[in-house]
Backbone as ProteinMPNN parsed JSONL, in Angstrom:
{"seq_chain_A": "XXXXXXXXXXXXXXXXXXXXXXXXXXXXXXXXXXXXXXXXXXXXXXXXXXXXXXXXXXXXXXXXXXXXXXXXXXXXXX", "coords_chain_A": {"N_chain_A": [[-52.687, 46.561, -56.637], [-52.273, 44.42, -54.028], [-52.39, 41.022, -53.138], [-52.9, 39.261, -50.249], [-52.719, 36.362, -48.102], [-54.356, 34.704, -45.429], [-53.158, 32.377, -42.962], [-55.067, 30.446, -42.51], [-56.577, 30.613, -44.91], [-54.652, 29.735, -46.777], [-54.276, 27.108, -45.916], [-56.851, 26.045, -46.365], [-57.021, 26.377, -49.134], [-55.102, 24.57, -50.028], [-56.154, 22.182, -48.972], [-58.61, 22.061, -50.308], [-57.878, 22.093, -52.902], [-57.607, 24.495, -54.45], [-56.376, 26.79, -56.618], [-54.114, 29.613, -56.612], [-54.389, 31.231, -58.86], [-57.056, 30.878, -59.565], [-58.295, 32.12, -57.408], [-57.392, 34.773, -57.729], [-58.527, 35.315, -60.221], [-61.227, 35.172, -59.574], [-61.393, 37.356, -57.835], [-60.809, 39.515, -59.546], [-62.524, 39.239, -61.732], [-65.245, 38.8, -60.939], [-68.55, 37.341, -60.618], [-70.365, 38.185, -58.835], [-70.428, 40.325, -56.007], [-70.636, 40.567, -52.576], [-71.189, 42.591, -49.711], [-70.616, 42.942, -46.319], [-70.479, 44.531, -43.325], [-67.1, 44.79, -42.678], [-66.265, 42.844, -44.351], [-65.97, 41.067, -47.392], [-67.633, 39.118, -49.897], [-66.813, 37.324, -52.588], [-67.916, 36.009, -55.627], [-67.709, 33.581, -58.125], [-68.668, 31.927, -61.025], [-67.753, 28.698, -62.021], [-67.778, 26.457, -64.359], [-69.814, 23.862, -63.371], [-69.986, 24.699, -60.769], [-69.545, 27.088, -58.069], [-67.08, 29.423, -57.085], [-66.235, 30.701, -54.023], [-64.917, 33.425, -52.401], [-63.806, 34.778, -49.462], [-62.97, 37.872, -48.15], [-61.041, 40.698, -46.872], [-60.607, 44.22, -47.183], [-57.665, 46.049, -47.076], [-56.555, 49.068, -46.976], [-55.287, 49.594, -50.089], [-54.933, 46.966, -50.564], [-55.708, 43.405, -50.545], [-56.889, 40.998, -48.271], [-57.174, 37.701, -48.167], [-59.394, 35.636, -46.542], [-60.714, 33.135, -46.433], [-61.739, 30.415, -48.617], [-63.898, 28.579, -50.828], [-65.471, 25.958, -52.778], [-68.663, 25.43, -54.256], [-71.623, 23.6, -55.098], [-74.008, 24.811, -55.089], [-75.239, 26.791, -56.947], [-77.488, 28.43, -57.46], [-78.047, 29.444, -54.926], [-75.891, 31.17, -54.361], [-75.704, 32.86, -56.585], [-78.108, 34.217, -56.983]], "CA_chain_A": [[-53.397, 45.794, -55.635], [-51.525, 43.262, -53.56], [-53.251, 40.026, -52.505], [-52.261, 38.478, -49.198], [-53.54, 35.24, -47.661], [-54.178, 34.273, -44.051], [-52.74, 30.982, -42.842], [-56.296, 29.66, -42.683], [-56.895, 30.578, -46.34], [-53.658, 28.88, -47.446], [-54.579, 25.725, -45.548], [-58.073, 25.638, -47.065], [-56.706, 26.286, -50.561], [-54.4, 23.304, -50.219], [-57.099, 21.12, -48.655], [-59.698, 22.05, -51.29], [-57.25, 22.118, -54.235], [-57.955, 25.748, -55.12], [-55.143, 27.456, -57.019], [-54.092, 31.083, -56.454], [-54.885, 31.886, -60.078], [-58.518, 30.879, -59.474], [-58.643, 33.148, -56.433], [-57.146, 36.067, -58.362], [-59.526, 35.478, -61.274], [-62.48, 35.46, -58.89], [-61.326, 38.721, -57.298], [-60.768, 40.525, -60.609], [-63.608, 39.033, -62.7], [-66.311, 38.119, -60.202], [-69.927, 37.426, -61.094], [-71.138, 38.872, -57.803], [-69.697, 40.682, -54.789], [-71.504, 40.973, -51.469], [-70.418, 43.314, -48.695], [-71.274, 43.021, -45.016], [-69.522, 45.105, -42.377], [-65.829, 45.026, -43.368], [-65.923, 41.599, -45.042], [-66.536, 40.918, -48.732], [-67.788, 37.76, -50.43], [-66.655, 37.387, -54.035], [-68.442, 34.768, -56.158], [-67.407, 33.376, -59.553], [-69.115, 30.632, -61.527], [-66.745, 27.912, -62.733], [-68.47, 25.268, -64.865], [-71.022, 23.492, -62.63], [-69.792, 25.095, -59.376], [-69.146, 28.468, -57.834], [-65.964, 29.647, -56.179], [-66.554, 31.78, -53.096], [-63.727, 33.925, -51.721], [-64.115, 35.73, -48.398], [-61.778, 38.696, -47.98], [-61.124, 42.047, -46.316], [-59.767, 45.219, -47.854], [-56.747, 46.782, -46.202], [-56.101, 50.152, -47.858], [-55.448, 49.163, -51.481], [-54.614, 45.537, -50.614], [-56.763, 42.448, -50.216], [-56.496, 39.907, -47.396], [-58.085, 36.577, -48.352], [-59.623, 34.968, -45.267], [-60.986, 31.73, -46.745], [-62.338, 30.176, -49.926], [-64.464, 27.242, -50.999], [-66.29, 25.728, -53.956], [-69.987, 24.92, -53.915], [-72.494, 23.264, -56.227], [-75.254, 25.56, -54.871], [-75.129, 27.971, -57.805], [-78.655, 29.301, -57.264], [-77.935, 30.105, -53.619], [-74.881, 32.221, -54.369], [-75.826, 33.786, -57.709], [-79.488, 34.642, -57.192]], "C_chain_A": [[-52.58, 44.549, -55.294], [-52.496, 42.316, -52.852], [-52.425, 39.236, -51.498], [-53.247, 37.418, -48.717], [-53.286, 34.955, -46.186], [-53.7, 32.827, -44.066], [-53.94, 30.062, -43.05], [-56.637, 29.509, -44.17], [-55.932, 29.657, -47.085], [-53.908, 27.412, -47.148], [-55.811, 25.219, -46.288], [-57.843, 25.512, -48.574], [-56.025, 24.958, -50.866], [-55.364, 22.133, -50.029], [-58.148, 20.963, -49.764], [-59.208, 22.115, -52.737], [-57.726, 23.323, -55.061], [-56.666, 26.519, -55.364], [-55.251, 28.972, -56.836], [-54.614, 31.794, -57.688], [-56.411, 31.916, -60.106], [-58.996, 31.969, -58.518], [-58.513, 34.535, -57.07], [-58.166, 36.347, -59.459], [-60.888, 35.819, -60.667], [-62.501, 36.908, -58.392], [-61.391, 39.781, -58.394], [-61.939, 40.427, -61.583], [-64.797, 38.327, -62.064], [-67.662, 38.285, -60.891], [-70.788, 38.203, -60.105], [-70.227, 39.165, -56.613], [-70.712, 41.155, -53.76], [-70.633, 41.605, -50.401], [-71.227, 43.373, -47.412], [-70.232, 43.413, -43.993], [-68.212, 45.363, -43.113], [-65.363, 43.797, -44.136], [-66.663, 41.537, -46.373], [-66.612, 39.448, -49.107], [-67.813, 37.889, -51.943], [-67.052, 36.025, -54.606], [-68.205, 34.716, -57.659], [-67.879, 31.994, -59.965], [-67.996, 29.975, -62.327], [-67.391, 26.582, -63.099], [-69.731, 25.008, -64.051], [-70.926, 23.829, -61.145], [-69.567, 26.597, -59.299], [-67.961, 28.476, -56.884], [-66.335, 30.861, -55.337], [-65.275, 32.153, -52.349], [-64.175, 34.986, -50.722], [-62.845, 36.534, -48.132], [-62.1, 40.016, -47.308], [-60.254, 42.959, -47.146], [-58.946, 45.927, -46.797], [-56.062, 47.833, -47.055], [-56.34, 49.717, -49.297], [-55.172, 47.674, -51.653], [-55.814, 44.691, -50.224], [-56.173, 41.357, -49.342], [-57.552, 38.813, -47.53], [-58.173, 35.812, -47.037], [-59.864, 33.477, -45.474], [-61.599, 31.643, -48.131], [-62.897, 28.763, -49.968], [-65.225, 27.183, -52.313], [-67.617, 25.144, -53.492], [-70.748, 24.595, -55.188], [-73.816, 24.031, -56.139], [-75.22, 26.895, -55.627], [-76.276, 28.943, -57.559], [-78.571, 30.073, -55.955], [-77.007, 31.315, -53.687], [-75.054, 33.247, -55.491], [-77.265, 34.214, -57.984], [-79.62, 36.141, -57.198]], "O_chain_A": [[-52.248, 43.743, -56.162], [-53.327, 42.756, -52.058], [-51.406, 38.631, -51.832], [-54.457, 37.555, -48.9], [-52.14, 34.962, -45.738], [-53.827, 32.136, -45.078], [-53.827, 29.02, -43.696], [-56.947, 28.411, -44.632], [-56.359, 28.879, -47.938], [-53.768, 26.564, -48.029], [-55.818, 24.093, -46.785], [-58.415, 24.631, -49.215], [-56.346, 24.302, -51.857], [-55.383, 21.203, -50.835], [-58.523, 19.842, -50.109], [-60.004, 22.182, -53.673], [-58.177, 23.186, -56.198], [-55.95, 26.86, -54.422], [-56.342, 29.539, -56.897], [-55.223, 32.857, -57.574], [-57.001, 32.869, -60.614], [-59.981, 32.657, -58.789], [-59.417, 35.364, -56.96], [-58.619, 37.481, -59.614], [-61.613, 36.663, -61.195], [-63.513, 37.598, -58.516], [-61.974, 40.844, -58.183], [-62.312, 41.426, -62.199], [-65.298, 37.347, -62.615], [-67.886, 39.235, -61.64], [-71.799, 38.8, -60.474], [-69.368, 38.358, -56.26], [-71.537, 42.027, -54.033], [-69.483, 41.208, -50.206], [-72.382, 43.799, -47.414], [-69.229, 42.722, -43.811], [-68.214, 46.101, -44.098], [-64.199, 43.713, -44.53], [-67.833, 41.907, -46.465], [-65.778, 38.639, -48.698], [-68.725, 38.492, -52.51], [-66.579, 34.994, -54.126], [-68.466, 35.683, -58.376], [-67.531, 31.0, -59.328], [-67.376, 30.598, -63.189], [-67.532, 25.695, -62.258], [-70.633, 25.845, -64.037], [-71.699, 23.304, -60.343], [-69.419, 27.28, -60.312], [-67.858, 27.635, -55.991], [-66.701, 31.911, -55.865], [-64.631, 31.299, -51.739], [-64.833, 35.962, -51.082], [-61.776, 35.964, -47.915], [-63.261, 40.407, -47.186], [-59.273, 42.518, -47.744], [-59.461, 46.347, -45.761], [-55.107, 47.536, -47.773], [-57.486, 49.491, -49.687], [-55.177, 47.173, -52.777], [-56.792, 45.179, -49.658], [-55.091, 40.844, -49.626], [-58.682, 38.971, -47.067], [-57.157, 35.392, -46.484], [-59.284, 32.648, -44.771], [-61.936, 32.657, -48.742], [-62.441, 27.872, -49.251], [-65.578, 28.211, -52.891], [-67.688, 24.457, -52.473], [-70.548, 25.227, -56.225], [-74.657, 23.908, -57.03], [-75.178, 27.97, -55.028], [-76.056, 30.15, -57.46], [-78.981, 31.232, -55.888], [-77.314, 32.367, -53.126], [-74.6, 34.384, -55.361], [-77.598, 34.541, -59.123], [-80.723, 36.663, -57.363]]}, "name": "protein", "num_of_chains": 1, "seq": "XXXXXXXXXXXXXXXXXXXXXXXXXXXXXXXXXXXXXXXXXXXXXXXXXXXXXXXXXXXXXXXXXXXXXXXXXXXXXX"}
């Protein structure tokens, strides 16, 4: 599985100080995955926050569209 990033995702990762290892960990060891149309939302709890990664699958590869952290744990992990 190869992980690619859109320019938008790379900009948001830099802006929000989210490392690629966190993204990869979320994708491989998620607490929850939601699927709507062709877009996936991967959610991983990290201490008092959740990391949310939005991505698409392209054959066997993953294209990360964006990512963010949130303190709304109940909203994302209910």
